[in-house]
C-alpha positions as a Markdown table, in Angstrom:
| # | Residue | x | y | z |
|---|---|---|---|---|
| 1 | Unk | 0.0 | 0.0 | 0.0 |
| 2 | Unk | 1.3 | 3.5 | -0.9 |
| 3 | Unk | 0.0 | 6.4 | 1.0 |
| 4 | Unk | 0.7 | 10.1 | 0.1 |
| 5 | Unk | 0.7 | 12.8 | 2.7 |
| 6 | Unk | 0.2 | 16.3 | 1.4 |
| 7 | Unk | 1.9 | 18.9 | 3.7 |
| 8 | Unk | 2.0 | 22.6 | 3.3 |
| 9 | Unk | 5.1 | 24.1 | 5.0 |
| 10 | Unk | 5.0 | 27.6 | 6.4 |
| 11 | Unk | 8.6 | 28.7 | 6.4 |
| 12 | Unk | 11.6 | 28.8 | 4.1 |
| 13 | Unk | 13.6 | 26.5 | 6.4 |
| 14 | Unk | 11.9 | 24.4 | 9.0 |
| 15 | Unk | 11.5 | 20.9 | 10.6 |
| 16 | Unk | 7.9 | 19.7 | 10.4 |
| 17 | Unk | 6.9 | 16.8 | 12.7 |
| 18 | Unk | 5.1 | 14.2 | 10.7 |
| 19 | Unk | 5.0 | 11.4 | 13.3 |
| 20 | Unk | 1.3 | 11.6 | 14.1 |
| 21 | Unk | 0.5 | 11.5 | 10.4 |
| 22 | Unk | 2.7 | 8.5 | 9.9 |
| 23 | Unk | 1.1 | 6.8 | 12.9 |
| 24 | Unk | -2.4 | 7.4 | 11.5 |
| 25 | Unk | -1.4 | 5.7 | 8.2 |
| 26 | Unk | 0.0 | 2.8 | 10.1 |
| 27 | Unk | -3.1 | 2.4 | 12.2 |
| 28 | Unk | -5.3 | 2.6 | 9.1 |
| 29 | Unk | -3.3 | -0.1 | 7.3 |
| 30 | Unk | -3.9 | -2.7 | 10.0 |
| 31 | Unk | -0.4 | -4.0 | 9.5 |
| 32 | Unk | 1.2 | -4.9 | 12.9 |
| 33 | Unk | 4.7 | -6.0 | 11.9 |
| 34 | Unk | 7.0 | -5.0 | 9.1 |
| 35 | Unk | 8.7 | -1.8 | 8.0 |
| 36 | Unk | 7.5 | 1.7 | 7.1 |
| 37 | Unk | 9.4 | 3.3 | 4.2 |
| 38 | Unk | 9.1 | 7.1 | 4.1 |
| 39 | Unk | 10.2 | 9.1 | 1.1 |
| 40 | Unk | 10.1 | 12.7 | 0.1 |
| 41 | Unk | 10.2 | 13.2 | -3.7 |
| 42 | Unk | 11.6 | 16.7 | -3.7 |
| 43 | Unk | 15.1 | 18.1 | -4.3 |
| 44 | Unk | 14.8 | 20.8 | -1.7 |
| 45 | Unk | 13.2 | 18.9 | 1.2 |
| 46 | Unk | 14.5 | 15.9 | 3.2 |
| 47 | Unk | 13.8 | 13.7 | 6.2 |
| 48 | Unk | 15.4 | 13.1 | 9.5 |
| 49 | Unk | 14.7 | 11.3 | 12.8 |
| 50 | Unk | 15.5 | 13.4 | 15.8 |
| 51 | Unk | 14.2 | 14.8 | 19.1 |
| 52 | Unk | 10.7 | 16.1 | 19.5 |
| 53 | Unk | 11.3 | 16.8 | 23.2 |
| 54 | Unk | 12.8 | 20.2 | 22.9 |
| 55 | Unk | 12.3 | 22.3 | 19.7 |
| 56 | Unk | 15.3 | 24.4 | 20.5 |
| 57 | Unk | 17.2 | 21.5 | 19.1 |
| 58 | Unk | 15.6 | 22.1 | 15.7 |
| 59 | Unk | 16.8 | 25.7 | 15.8 |
| 60 | Unk | 20.3 | 24.5 | 16.7 |
| 61 | Unk | 20.3 | 22.0 | 13.8 |
| 62 | Unk | 19.0 | 24.4 | 11.2 |
| 63 | Unk | 21.3 | 27.2 | 12.4 |
| 64 | Unk | 24.3 | 25.0 | 12.2 |
| 65 | Unk | 23.3 | 23.6 | 8.8 |
| 66 | Unk | 22.9 | 27.1 | 7.4 |
| 67 | Unk | 26.3 | 28.0 | 8.8 |
| 68 | Unk | 27.8 | 25.0 | 7.1 |
| 69 | Unk | 26.0 | 25.6 | 3.9 |
| 70 | Unk | 25.2 | 29.3 | 3.6 |
| 71 | Unk | 22.6 | 30.5 | 1.2 |
| 72 | Unk | 25.1 | 32.8 | -0.5 |
| 73 | Unk | 28.1 | 31.0 | -1.9 |
| 74 | Unk | 30.1 | 30.4 | -5.0 |
| 75 | Unk | 27.4 | 28.3 | -6.6 |
| 76 | Unk | 26.9 | 27.9 | -10.3 |
| 77 | Unk | 23.2 | 26.9 | -10.2 |
| 78 | Unk | 21.3 | 29.9 | -11.5 |
| 79 | Unk | 18.1 | 29.5 | -9.5 |
| 80 | Unk | 19.8 | 30.7 | -6.3 |
| 81 | Unk | 18.8 | 27.7 | -4.2 |
| 82 | Unk | 21.9 | 25.6 | -4.4 |
| 83 | Unk | 22.2 | 25.6 | -0.6 |
| 84 | Unk | 18.7 | 24.0 | -0.4 |
| 85 | Unk | 19.8 | 21.2 | -2.7 |
| 86 | Unk | 23.0 | 20.6 | -0.8 |
| 87 | Unk | 21.1 | 20.5 | 2.6 |
| 88 | Unk | 18.7 | 18.0 | 1.1 |
| 89 | Unk | 21.5 | 15.8 | 0.0 |
| 90 | Unk | 23.1 | 15.9 | 3.4 |
| 91 | Unk | 19.9 | 15.0 | 5.2 |
| 92 | Unk | 18.7 | 12.5 | 2.6 |
| 93 | Unk | 15.1 | 11.9 | 1.4 |
| 94 | Unk | 14.2 | 8.5 | 2.9 |
| 95 | Unk | 13.8 | 6.9 | 6.2 |
| 96 | Unk | 12.9 | 3.4 | 7.3 |
| 97 | Unk | 11.2 | 2.6 | 10.6 |
| 98 | Unk | 10.5 | -0.8 | 12.1 |
| 99 | Unk | 6.9 | -1.6 | 12.8 |
| 100 | Unk | 6.5 | -4.0 | 15.8 |
| 101 | Unk | 3.1 | -5.0 | 17.2 |
| 102 | Unk | 1.5 | -2.0 | 15.6 |
| 103 | Unk | 4.0 | 0.5 | 17.0 |
| 104 | Unk | 6.8 | 2.4 | 15.3 |
| 105 | Unk | 10.1 | 1.5 | 17.0 |
| 106 | Unk | 11.5 | 4.9 | 17.8 |
| 107 | Unk | 13.4 | 6.2 | 20.8 |
| 108 | Unk | 11.5 | 7.8 | 23.7 |
| 109 | Unk | 12.2 | 11.3 | 22.4 |
| 110 | Unk | 12.5 | 10.5 | 18.7 |
| 111 | Unk | 10.2 | 11.7 | 16.0 |
| 112 | Unk | 10.1 | 11.9 | 12.2 |
| 113 | Unk | 10.6 | 15.3 | 10.5 |
| 114 | Unk | 10.1 | 16.6 | 7.0 |
| 115 | Unk | 12.9 | 19.1 | 6.6 |
| 116 | Unk | 12.0 | 22.0 | 4.5 |
| 117 | Unk | 14.9 | 23.9 | 2.8 |
| 118 | Unk | 13.1 | 25.7 | 0.0 |
| 119 | Unk | 9.7 | 26.7 | 1.4 |
| 120 | Unk | 7.1 | 27.6 | 2.0 |
| 121 | Unk | 5.7 | 25.0 | -0.4 |
| 122 | Unk | 3.3 | 22.1 | -0.8 |
| 123 | Unk | 5.2 | 18.9 | -0.2 |
| 124 | Unk | 4.4 | 15.2 | -0.6 |
| 125 | Unk | 5.6 | 12.5 | 1.7 |
| 126 | Unk | 5.2 | 9.0 | 0.4 |
| 127 | Unk | 4.7 | 6.1 | 2.8 |
| 128 | Unk | 5.0 | 2.4 | 1.9 |
| 129 | Unk | 4.2 | -0.1 | 4.6 |
| 130 | Unk | 5.8 | -3.5 | 3.9 |
| 131 | Unk | 4.3 | -6.3 | 6.1 |
| 132 | Unk | 6.3 | -9.0 | 7.6 |
| 133 | Unk | 5.8 | -12.3 | 5.9 |
| 134 | Unk | 6.3 | -15.6 | 7.8 |
């Protein structure tokens, strides 16, 4: 089963928590054991698993990433968003999470984030739940 989440981001650069949306898809699927593959089909948005406990961490991550890959640079790409493409490549655009007894196997403070680097935009997140076969 392939599920598509439509998400509208609100800022140029942000981390958008999608965990509850993913949990809803898992619950709707009825699959108890397997894996959940998550993919973002965009070149200026990625995914990461990180802390949802304290959102100041998101600020730290995004500030450090913008320091490492500044918007202005000696880039040849004429659209002016090379830094967004580079950040997406550093973060990646896929994540895989184990599904065990109907629960996503994440750490106590861990969540799943859509990372926006070229917003605000409408984004798609693709979810594929692959059941365990015995």
